[in-house]
N, C-alpha and C positions, 0 to 999 in steps of 0.2 A: 309147223307150217299150216296145218289144217285150221288152227285157230285164226291165223291171219287170213287164210282163204275165205273163211266164213265171215270175217269182219269186212273184207272187201265186198263180198256179195250183199251183206246186210245193209251196208251204207252206199252201195252202188258206186264204188270208187272207180272201177275200170270195167269196160266191156271185155268179154272173152277175146283173147288175142289182141287186145288194144295196144297202142303205142304209148310208151311211158319213158320220160327222161328221169333218171334216178340220180339224185344228188349223192355222190360217193366221196366221202372223206377218207375212207380206209379204216375208220373205227368200227367197233363191233356192230353198232346199230345199222349203219349204212351198208356194211358188208352183208349182214343178214338180210336186209331188205332187198338188195340186188340179187342175192342167191335165190331167195324165195320167189321173187317175181319172175326171174329167168326160168326157174323150174316149174312155175305155174303156166308157162307158155306165153307170157306177155313179150311183146317186142320192145326190148330195152335198149336205151342209149345211156351209158354212164357218163356223168359230167363231174370232173374233178377240178377244184379250185386250188391253185398254189399261190398263197399270199406272201410267201417267203418271209414269214415273221418269226419262225422258230428254227432258223438255220438248217442244220442237217436233218432235223426232224421233218421239216416241210418236204424236203426232197425224198426222204424215206417213205413218207406217206404216199407221195406221187408214184414212186416205184412199186409200192405194194398194190396200189390201184391198177397200175398197168399189168402187173403179174396176175392179179385176180381176174381182170377182164379177158386177158389172153386165155387163161384156164377155162373160163366160162364161155368163151366165144362171143363175148358181148362187145360191140363197138364202144370205144372210149374217146371222149373229147376232153382236152385239158386246156385251161386258160391260166396264164400267169398274170398276176395283178401287181400294180404299183400302188400299194395302200397309202404310202406317204404322199404321193402326188394327189390322190383323191382327197386326203385330209386337207392338204394345202388349198385345193380348189374349192372345197365345200365347207370346211370348218368342222366336219364331223369327227366324232371320236373314232378310235381304232375299231371298236366293235361295230359302230354304225356304218363306218366306211366299208368294212368287209361285208356287212349285210347288204348294203346298197349295191356294191360291185357284184356280189354273188347273184342276187335276185335280178338285177338288170340283165346279166348274162343269161340266166336261166330263161327269162322272158324272151330274149332274142332267139334262144333255141326253140322255144315253143312256137314262136311266130313263124318259124320255118317248117313247122310240123303241125298243120291244122288238125285238130282233134286230139292231139297228144296231151298228156297230163304230166305234171311234175310231181314225183314222189319224194318226200322228205322223211327222214327216219326218226321223227319224234315218237317216243313210246309213252306208256302209261305213267312211269315215274317222272318223265319230263313234264307231263301235264299236271301232276301233283305239285311239282315245284312252281309251275306257273300260277297255280291256284294260290299258293301261299304268298308268293311275291306280290301278286295283285291284291290279295287281302291286306297285306301289310302296307300297301299304298292307299288303302281306303276305297278300293274299287267297289262298284255295285255289281249287279247281276252280269252286266256285259263282260266284266273282267273275270268274275268267278266261274263263269261257264267253261273257261278253259279253251284250249285249242280245239278246233273242229276237225272231224274226220276228213271233211272236204271243205275247202274255201275257194270257190271258183274252180280254176284248173290245177290247184295245189291239193294233193291228197296226202294223207298220213295213215298208211295201212297198218302201222305198228302201234297205234294208240291203245289197242286193246290188250297188249302184252307188256310184261315188265322187263326191265333190264336183265334180271336174273334168268327169265325164260329165254331171252335172246342169247345170252352167253351159253346157256345149257344147250340150245340148238346148235350153236357153232361148235361146241366141244363134241357133241354127238356126231356131227358131220366132219369133224377134224378139219375145220376151216380156220385159218389164221386171220388175225386182225391186228391193227396197230393201236397204241394207246397214246393219247396226247398228254404229255407230262404236266401241262399247265392245269389239267383237270384236278390234280391233287393239291393245287395251291388255293389257299382260302382267302385270297386277296379280293375276289369278286363275291358279291352277295349271293349269287346263285350257287357258287361253289361252297360257301359256308353253310348254306341251307342244305345242300346235297350231302356234304361230308360230315357235318357236325349235328345239325338240328334234326333232320329227318331220321337219321339212324337212331337217335335217342327216342324219337316219337314211336318208331316201329317197334323198338324194344318194349316199350310200355303198352303199346296198342297194336298187337299183331293184326295184320290185314288192313292197316290204316290206309294204304295206298288204294286198295280196291274199294274201300268204303268211300273215300274222298272222290274217287272216279265215279262212283254211283251218284254221289251228290252233284257233281258237275253235270252228269247226264240229266238229272232232274232240273237243274238250273237252266240247261239249254232249252228244255221244254218250256220252262217258265218264261225265258227270254223271248222265245218265239210267240208265246201268248201275249206278252207285253207289247211286242212289236205290232201285232195285229190290233191290239187295243189302242195303241198310240195312233195308228192309222185312222181308227174310228174317231178318236179325239180330234185329230186334225180336220177330218171331214166335217165334224159338227161345229168346231169352235174357231176355225181359221178361214180367212178368205183367200182368194188367189194371190194377193200381194204378200201373204205370210203374216198379216195382222191377226192377232188373237183377240177374240171377243171375251175379255176377262170379266166384264159385267155379267154376261150371260152365264159364263162358267161359274162365277162366284154364287150366282143365284140358283143354279140348277144342278150342279154336280155335288154328289154327297161327300166327295173328298177333293175339294178344289185345289188345295195346296199340292197334293200329290199329283193331280192331273196337270197342273201348270208346270210343276217340276219336270214331268215327262215331256211336255211341249217345249221346254227350254233347256233340256238336258245337255245340248251342245253349247250352251252359253255359260259364262262364268257368273251366273246369278246365284246369290246366296239364299238360304232359307229365310233370313231376315228380310231380304228384298221381296221375296215372294209374299211374305206376310204383309209387307207395306202395300204392295200392289192390290192384294185382295181385301185389305182393310178399307180401302177407299178407291174402288176401281173407276169411279167417275172423276178422279182428279185429272189434272192436265199439266203437262210440262215436266213430268218426272222422267229422267232417263235412266235406263238399266242396261248396261252392257250391250249396246247395239239396238236397243228398243227405246221407244218413248211412249209414255202413257198419255193417251189423248181421249178423255171423256168416254171411258168404257172400252176402248180399243188399245191394245198394246201393239204399237206399230213398229216394224223394223225401220231403223234409220236407213238411209241409202246405205246399202251393205258396206260396213266398215266406215261409214261417215262420208263417203264420196260417191259421186255419180259416174256412170260410164260416160266417156266423152270421145268424140272424134278428134284425132290428132294428125298433124301433118309434119313429117320429118323435116327438120330445118326451122320449125317454128316452136315457140315454147309450148310444152315443156320438153320437147325433143330436139336437142342439138344434133346436127348431122355434119359429118366430115367425110369427104371422099378420099380414099387412100389407094395407092398402088400396092401390089404385093411386096415390093421392096420396103415400103414404109410401114408395113403391117407389123406391129409389135404388141401382140395380145398379152394381157396380164390379168391377174385376178382383180376384178373390180365389179362390185355389185350393181353399179348404176350405169354400166356401159356394156354394149353388145356389138359384135362385129358380124356383118352379113355380106353375102355375095350381092353385088349391085343389082342383080336380076330381081331382087326384092322390090325394086321401084318400077318394074316394067308392068305395063297393062293398066295403068291408072288405078292402083289398089286403094282400098279403104282401110285405114288404120284406126284402131280403137284402143283406148286405155280404159280398163274397167276392173272392178273387183272380181276375184275368182268366184266361181259358182259351184255348188254341189254338182257332182257329175262331170266337171271339166276334165278333159284328157288332153295330153299333148304328146309330141313325139320327141323324147329327150335326145339331145346330141350325144352321140357315143353309143347308142343302143338301137336295136330294131324294135318294131312294134310301138305301142303307145303305153302311157302310164297315167293313172289317175293322179290329179293334183293332191288328193287326200293321202295317197300313198307316199308321194314326195314329201309331204309335210311330216309324216311319221318318220321317214328316214332322216329328216333334219331336226326331229324332236321339237317341232314348233308347238307352243302352247296355244290355247284358244285365242288369246289376245294377239299373238303374233300372226296366227292364221288370218284373223280378221283384217290385218293390215296389208295382206298380200294383194298385189295388183298384177294384171297380165296385159301384155301388148299383143293385140291380134291383127292379123292381115286377112282381110276378106273372111273374117269369122274364125280363122285357125290361129291357135296360140303360137306366137313366135318366141315369146320370152316370158318366163315366170320371174318377174323382176326381183333381183337380189338373190335368186336361188339357182335357176338353171335355164339355159337356152334350148330352144327346139333345134332339131337337125334341119328344119326347113330353111332353105337358103343359107346353109352353113358355108363357111369359107373352105374351099378345097384346093388342092394343087392346081386345078385347072381354072381357078378364079382369076380374072384379069383386072377386076376393079372391086374394091371393098368399101362398104358403107359402115362407118362407125356412128352408132347412135348412143347418145348419153342423155339420160332422163334427169331432169332437175325438178324435184318435188319439194 
């Protein structure tokens, strides 16, 4: 426990006596996390998700969480989820649907507790697995740096300890935990890595996990330095519109290809295309994944190839139909949204536009707000798909991430007396 306490202090994860929501599955890692944080004097709320995916095991886990929290004197909140309904509504996989449901709920709990943080039980071995999975995907430094001790209001106090240390602590304290039987199945890539590949690596290279953890720590420092340098690159070589002065970059930078790659790292631009740009930066009319080369300047196309435009419900491209509650028949349809008719009150201004970095909205079915970039992660959108996303705004607030999710603003409720059905025709 002292090792975890020191880790919390070193990385400034929690203030003394701070409030923390602890994600509690009932497994060894989350049980140890809750017990330690409670004994350190933090104000804990345990949050348990029951996805009802493993029959009696799911209910067993829930009962264990209840018994543990009663023993510790920790308040517990439980949420039951319909994963199949989520998958039907969003098209997500089982794994991604569970993740989205879980974190949407956790976010709502944090929204009700200003200043609180969410503690999740990832440990050192989990981070090593993440390192290898990302390496096998061909990730750069961003993926190889692993999970962070803190990411916004999400903290990982156990990243400095191994699974073996966690289980040793629980045995020493005579604390029980449950085991997910699916962890022993090697159907999933992470399980094969955990159960087959990494044990062989550890046998040949004792201490491998700790050394890889050290490597990730070094890479996190490198990544921070690269991020600072990227800011300097943008300051020197880009203008307020986002256009890149590739002629100046090619002439003045000692490593122009690497520098341009950093500036375009969020785009699906290949090394060959970068070479083409730099070989003749004064060319014109060449397009590269959202950019066009225009006599020395690599200019962003209107983001995703279309401009923001004012729209009027009832006129193209927005068809509008008024419905009574009795006529309301919602169904899964990516090009249609249903809203309370109050959305039309007060002479509102509607705009259809590309999404922008930093965009947030208030998703239907959850409290608080969510970054669109996080929504894209949960839907596993690639770069091309992200660039095609448009949003409908009302007076500047996002009503609808078209094809993905509606905002809770002007949502239809039991008290709604008139409903507006909007269908977009693009």
